[in-house]
DOSE-459664 format. One record per residue (C-alpha): residue in one letter; x, y, z. Coordinates in steps of 0.1 Angstrom, whole numbers, padded with zeros to 4 digits. Layout:
<nodes>
NODE / A / X / Y / Z $
...
</nodes>
This chain:
<nodes>
NODE / M / -0184 / -0082 / 0128 $
NODE / E / -0204 / -0113 / 0132 $
NODE / R / -0174 / -0131 / 0145 $
NODE / F / -0189 / -0152 / 0171 $
NODE / K / -0212 / -0174 / 0191 $
NODE / P / -0217 / -0178 / 0229 $
NODE / V / -0200 / -0207 / 0243 $
NODE / S / -0219 / -0218 / 0277 $
NODE / R / -0194 / -0151 / 0157 $
NODE / A / -0241 / -0150 / 0136 $
NODE / R / -0231 / -0118 / 0158 $
NODE / R / -0256 / -0130 / 0184 $
NODE / M / -0257 / -0123 / 0222 $
NODE / L / -0220 / -0122 / 0234 $
NODE / A / -0194 / -0143 / 0218 $
NODE / V / -0171 / -0153 / 0245 $
NODE / G / -0141 / -0176 / 0240 $
NODE / A / -0142 / -0204 / 0264 $
NODE / I / -0110 / -0131 / 0241 $
NODE / A / 0032 / -0288 / 0014 $
NODE / G / 0042 / -0319 / 0002 $
NODE / A / 0042 / -0347 / 0026 $
NODE / P / 0012 / -0351 / 0049 $
NODE / F / 0011 / -0326 / 0076 $
NODE / I / -0011 / -0323 / 0107 $
NODE / L / -0010 / -0289 / 0127 $
NODE / A / -0016 / -0293 / 0163 $
NODE / A / -0050 / -0277 / 0171 $
NODE / A / -0042 / -0255 / 0199 $
NODE / A / -0005 / -0250 / 0193 $
NODE / I / 0011 / -0215 / 0199 $
NODE / P / 0030 / -0203 / 0171 $
NODE / P / 0070 / -0202 / 0178 $
NODE / G / 0084 / -0170 / 0190 $
NODE / S / 0083 / -0143 / 0215 $
NODE / M / 0057 / -0118 / 0201 $
NODE / P / 0026 / -0114 / 0228 $
NODE / Y / -0002 / -0137 / 0216 $
NODE / G / -0039 / -0137 / 0220 $
NODE / A / -0071 / -0152 / 0206 $
NODE / F / -0107 / -0148 / 0197 $
NODE / D / -0114 / -0183 / 0206 $
NODE / P / -0152 / -0192 / 0209 $
NODE / V / -0147 / -0230 / 0208 $
NODE / G / -0119 / -0229 / 0235 $
NODE / D / -0090 / -0245 / 0214 $
NODE / Y / -0067 / -0220 / 0234 $
NODE / S / -0082 / -0226 / 0269 $
NODE / E / -0054 / -0245 / 0284 $
NODE / E / -0027 / -0225 / 0267 $
NODE / T / -0007 / -0206 / 0293 $
NODE / D / 0011 / -0183 / 0267 $
NODE / V / -0020 / -0166 / 0256 $
NODE / M / -0022 / -0132 / 0270 $
NODE / I / -0052 / -0116 / 0254 $
NODE / E / -0087 / -0130 / 0253 $
NODE / H / -0106 / -0112 / 0225 $
NODE / V / -0145 / -0110 / 0226 $
NODE / F / -0169 / -0093 / 0202 $
NODE / L / -0201 / -0076 / 0215 $
NODE / P / -0229 / -0061 / 0195 $
NODE / W / -0245 / -0030 / 0213 $
NODE / E / -0280 / -0040 / 0205 $
NODE / D / -0298 / -0073 / 0215 $
NODE / V / -0273 / -0083 / 0239 $
NODE / S / -0271 / -0097 / 0274 $
NODE / L / -0242 / -0080 / 0291 $
NODE / I / -0239 / -0105 / 0318 $
NODE / S / -0217 / -0123 / 0293 $
NODE / L / -0190 / -0097 / 0300 $
NODE / L / -0190 / -0111 / 0335 $
NODE / D / -0184 / -0145 / 0321 $
NODE / A / -0156 / -0132 / 0299 $
NODE / D / -0139 / -0113 / 0327 $
NODE / E / -0138 / -0144 / 0350 $
NODE / Y / -0125 / -0166 / 0321 $
NODE / A / -0097 / -0143 / 0314 $
NODE / L / -0087 / -0139 / 0351 $
NODE / E / -0085 / -0176 / 0356 $
NODE / R / -0060 / -0177 / 0329 $
NODE / G / -0040 / -0144 / 0336 $
NODE / R / -0052 / -0128 / 0303 $
NODE / A / -0062 / -0091 / 0296 $
NODE / L / -0095 / -0088 / 0277 $
NODE / M / -0100 / -0069 / 0245 $
NODE / V / -0136 / -0062 / 0239 $
NODE / T / -0146 / -0055 / 0203 $
NODE / V / -0178 / -0033 / 0204 $
NODE / E / -0199 / -0036 / 0171 $
NODE / P / -0225 / -0008 / 0168 $
NODE / W / -0253 / -0027 / 0154 $
NODE / T / -0275 / -0059 / 0163 $
NODE / W / -0261 / -0095 / 0152 $
NODE / T / -0298 / -0102 / 0141 $
NODE / V / -0292 / -0096 / 0104 $
NODE / D / -0329 / -0087 / 0094 $
NODE / E / -0331 / -0062 / 0122 $
NODE / R / -0301 / -0040 / 0115 $
NODE / N / -0304 / -0003 / 0108 $
NODE / T / -0291 / 0016 / 0078 $
NODE / P / -0257 / 0033 / 0079 $
NODE / E / -0275 / 0065 / 0076 $
NODE / F / -0298 / 0056 / 0106 $
NODE / L / -0267 / 0046 / 0127 $
NODE / R / -0247 / 0077 / 0118 $
NODE / N / -0273 / 0101 / 0127 $
NODE / G / -0283 / 0083 / 0156 $
NODE / I / -0248 / 0084 / 0171 $
NODE / L / -0242 / 0120 / 0162 $
NODE / N / -0276 / 0130 / 0176 $
NODE / G / -0273 / 0110 / 0210 $
NODE / Y / -0296 / 0083 / 0202 $
NODE / Y / -0271 / 0055 / 0209 $
NODE / D / -0254 / 0071 / 0239 $
NODE / A / -0272 / 0048 / 0263 $
NODE / N / -0259 / 0018 / 0244 $
NODE / M / -0222 / 0026 / 0248 $
NODE / R / -0228 / 0039 / 0284 $
NODE / G / -0245 / 0007 / 0295 $
NODE / I / -0217 / -0016 / 0281 $
NODE / C / -0191 / 0007 / 0298 $
NODE / Q / -0208 / 0005 / 0331 $
NODE / V / -0204 / -0030 / 0331 $
NODE / L / -0166 / -0029 / 0320 $
NODE / K / -0157 / -0005 / 0348 $
NODE / D / -0164 / -0034 / 0373 $
NODE / L / -0145 / -0059 / 0355 $
NODE / Q / -0111 / -0070 / 0371 $
NODE / S / -0091 / -0080 / 0340 $
NODE / P / -0072 / -0054 / 0322 $
NODE / I / -0096 / -0041 / 0296 $
NODE / S / -0092 / -0026 / 0260 $
NODE / V / -0120 / -0014 / 0240 $
NODE / R / -0120 / -0017 / 0203 $
NODE / W / -0150 / 0004 / 0188 $
NODE / G / -0163 / 0003 / 0150 $
NODE / Q / -0133 / -0017 / 0135 $
NODE / E / -0122 / -0017 / 0099 $
NODE / M / -0140 / 0018 / 0093 $
NODE / E / -0121 / 0027 / 0061 $
NODE / R / -0130 / -0005 / 0041 $
NODE / D / -0162 / 0003 / 0021 $
NODE / E / -0171 / -0034 / 0010 $
NODE / G / -0206 / -0035 / 0024 $
NODE / Q / -0199 / -0056 / 0056 $
NODE / F / -0201 / -0030 / 0083 $
NODE / I / -0228 / -0003 / 0085 $
NODE / W / -0201 / 0021 / 0103 $
NODE / S / -0176 / 0015 / 0076 $
NODE / G / -0170 / 0039 / 0045 $
NODE / W / -0186 / 0069 / 0061 $
NODE / E / -0172 / 0106 / 0054 $
NODE / P / -0141 / 0105 / 0078 $
NODE / E / -0153 / 0136 / 0098 $
NODE / D / -0186 / 0116 / 0108 $
NODE / Y / -0166 / 0085 / 0119 $
NODE / I / -0141 / 0107 / 0139 $
NODE / T / -0167 / 0127 / 0157 $
NODE / S / -0188 / 0093 / 0165 $
NODE / F / -0156 / 0075 / 0178 $
NODE / Q / -0147 / 0103 / 0199 $
NODE / R / -0183 / 0107 / 0214 $
NODE / M / -0184 / 0069 / 0221 $
NODE / I / -0150 / 0068 / 0237 $
NODE / D / -0159 / 0100 / 0257 $
NODE / I / -0188 / 0082 / 0271 $
NODE / C / -0170 / 0051 / 0278 $
NODE / R / -0141 / 0066 / 0296 $
NODE / D / -0166 / 0087 / 0318 $
NODE / Q / -0178 / 0053 / 0329 $
NODE / A / -0148 / 0032 / 0328 $
NODE / P / -0116 / 0057 / 0329 $
NODE / E / -0091 / 0029 / 0334 $
NODE / I / -0099 / 0013 / 0299 $
NODE / S / -0073 / 0014 / 0270 $
NODE / V / -0087 / 0023 / 0236 $
NODE / V / -0080 / 0005 / 0204 $
NODE / W / -0086 / 0023 / 0171 $
NODE / S / -0086 / -0005 / 0146 $
NODE / P / -0085 / 0000 / 0108 $
NODE / A / -0082 / -0029 / 0085 $
NODE / G / -0049 / -0014 / 0073 $
NODE / D / -0059 / -0002 / 0039 $
NODE / D / -0045 / 0029 / 0020 $
NODE / G / -0065 / 0060 / 0032 $
NODE / L / -0069 / 0048 / 0067 $
NODE / E / -0052 / 0081 / 0082 $
NODE / K / -0084 / 0099 / 0071 $
NODE / Y / -0101 / 0083 / 0100 $
NODE / Y / -0076 / 0087 / 0127 $
NODE / P / -0095 / 0101 / 0158 $
NODE / G / -0067 / 0119 / 0173 $
NODE / D / -0040 / 0110 / 0198 $
NODE / D / -0061 / 0117 / 0228 $
NODE / Y / -0084 / 0091 / 0217 $
NODE / V / -0061 / 0062 / 0209 $
NODE / D / -0039 / 0041 / 0232 $
NODE / L / -0034 / 0014 / 0208 $
NODE / V / -0037 / 0009 / 0169 $
NODE / G / -0052 / -0024 / 0156 $
NODE / L / -0047 / -0040 / 0122 $
NODE / S / -0064 / -0070 / 0104 $
NODE / I / -0043 / -0094 / 0087 $
NODE / F / -0060 / -0122 / 0068 $
NODE / G / -0043 / -0145 / 0042 $
NODE / L / -0061 / -0168 / 0018 $
NODE / E / -0038 / -0185 / -0003 $
NODE / Q / -0060 / -0194 / -0032 $
NODE / W / -0072 / -0158 / -0035 $
NODE / E / -0039 / -0145 / -0033 $
NODE / T / -0026 / -0168 / -0060 $
NODE / D / -0056 / -0161 / -0082 $
NODE / I / -0062 / -0125 / -0078 $
NODE / L / -0027 / -0111 / -0066 $
NODE / G / -0007 / -0137 / -0089 $
NODE / G / 0011 / -0154 / -0060 $
NODE / A / 0007 / -0165 / -0026 $
NODE / R / 0019 / -0137 / 0000 $
NODE / K / 0039 / -0142 / 0032 $
NODE / Y / 0025 / -0128 / 0066 $
NODE / Q / 0056 / -0105 / 0066 $
NODE / Q / 0047 / -0089 / 0033 $
NODE / W / 0013 / -0078 / 0047 $
NODE / L / 0026 / -0067 / 0079 $
NODE / D / 0052 / -0046 / 0063 $
NODE / E / 0025 / -0028 / 0044 $
NODE / T / 0000 / -0022 / 0068 $
NODE / Y / 0023 / -0016 / 0096 $
NODE / A / 0041 / 0013 / 0076 $
NODE / R / 0006 / 0032 / 0072 $
NODE / V / 0000 / 0031 / 0110 $
NODE / A / 0035 / 0036 / 0124 $
NODE / V / 0033 / 0073 / 0115 $
NODE / F / 0009 / 0076 / 0146 $
NODE / D / 0035 / 0066 / 0170 $
NODE / K / 0011 / 0044 / 0191 $
NODE / P / 0016 / 0007 / 0199 $
NODE / V / 0003 / -0015 / 0173 $
NODE / I / -0013 / -0049 / 0176 $
NODE / V / -0026 / -0073 / 0148 $
NODE / A / -0062 / -0074 / 0164 $
NODE / E / -0073 / -0100 / 0138 $
NODE / L / -0051 / -0126 / 0123 $
NODE / G / -0061 / -0155 / 0101 $
NODE / Y / -0047 / -0177 / 0074 $
NODE / A / -0058 / -0208 / 0054 $
NODE / G / -0041 / -0226 / 0026 $
NODE / S / -0019 / -0255 / 0018 $
NODE / A / 0002 / -0270 / 0045 $
NODE / A / 0033 / -0252 / 0031 $
NODE / Y / 0015 / -0219 / 0033 $
NODE / V / 0000 / -0223 / 0067 $
NODE / T / 0034 / -0235 / 0081 $
NODE / Q / 0051 / -0204 / 0065 $
NODE / W / 0026 / -0179 / 0082 $
NODE / E / 0030 / -0200 / 0115 $
NODE / G / 0066 / -0194 / 0115 $
NODE / E / 0064 / -0157 / 0112 $
NODE / V / 0035 / -0144 / 0132 $
NODE / R / 0053 / -0143 / 0166 $
NODE / Q / 0088 / -0137 / 0155 $
NODE / P / 0105 / -0106 / 0170 $
NODE / Q / 0103 / -0074 / 0148 $
NODE / P / 0131 / -0051 / 0160 $
NODE / E / 0124 / -0031 / 0129 $
NODE / K / 0088 / -0025 / 0141 $
NODE / P / 0095 / -0013 / 0177 $
NODE / L / 0056 / -0004 / 0178 $
NODE / L / 0044 / -0039 / 0172 $
NODE / S / 0032 / -0051 / 0206 $
NODE / G / 0013 / -0083 / 0198 $
NODE / V / -0010 / -0105 / 0175 $
NODE / V / -0045 / -0120 / 0182 $
NODE / Y / -0057 / -0149 / 0163 $
NODE / F / -0092 / -0151 / 0151 $
NODE / N / -0100 / -0188 / 0155 $
NODE / Q / -0134 / -0189 / 0137 $
NODE / K / -0149 / -0192 / 0104 $
NODE / E / -0155 / -0160 / 0083 $
NODE / V / -0190 / -0148 / 0083 $
NODE / Y / -0189 / -0124 / 0054 $
NODE / P / -0182 / -0137 / 0019 $
NODE / W / -0148 / -0128 / 0006 $
NODE / P / -0147 / -0109 / -0025 $
NODE / D / -0145 / -0124 / -0061 $
NODE / G / -0165 / -0153 / -0049 $
NODE / Y / -0141 / -0170 / -0025 $
NODE / G / -0169 / -0178 / -0002 $
NODE / L / -0163 / -0180 / 0038 $
NODE / P / -0128 / -0188 / 0046 $
NODE / D / -0123 / -0210 / 0076 $
NODE / W / -0096 / -0197 / 0100 $
NODE / R / -0102 / -0222 / 0127 $
NODE / L / -0070 / -0242 / 0137 $
NODE / E / -0080 / -0275 / 0125 $
NODE / N / -0096 / -0265 / 0092 $
NODE / R / -0071 / -0240 / 0080 $
NODE / V / -0049 / -0265 / 0062 $
NODE / I / -0067 / -0269 / 0031 $
NODE / S / -0059 / -0302 / 0008 $
NODE / N / -0049 / -0295 / -0028 $
</nodes>
């Protein structure tokens, strides 16, 4: 997903987080109010001193990567008492060296990429933080961003199961996150109860796009209600694995006031993880690269 850059998203070596009206300034590193467990993908370290952050999210390509970076991520998370969620993206972050979807799919199904996953999970087994592995996210969304999305469901499911079998063989203590975007039809890609410990969702709010394309700005709760209903049928803990929002001060404040509020009518909802980085893949309809970073998400009208 090209969501990151090393600190010591170009989907580049390992991106490790250092896991309305009147004038309004949003505190850059403020944790939203509420009690919902909160985490962040935070390559610039805005949340480094926040004691209420429980999940450190990192992204990792499985080609052209220095796995030593995982040790740094583990140390960083341990120092702050955070669990580590590792999103493994099955490609290289070097754009002009990426394979085709067909090559990737056939390579996984034929065992060509077994060593890539095995190597990552051999490192994960020795980390001290609680580890969750999120492989091949947003698989049901065929918009051209990921070479593993939009496949025939049976091919994705077989690939997911193969990779998780390999990882569990090396690191049996991991938790597995199956993480669709949240779109209609996601259920066709569900790999089975034995292969899923948590279900992830991606929720991004861009006020201008919603206003122009959907006819009006939407609240976080509206997106959550819609996507949660699609995954609650699996009866697995649910986490918003990627969360971002940008727009007017009133819009951001609205979202900020909702994302960590208790959801008693959603008993499976277990946490939210903010994506504190600028987007790397253009939004549809010509809306460019939204900036979800804390200090930039309030957009002046």
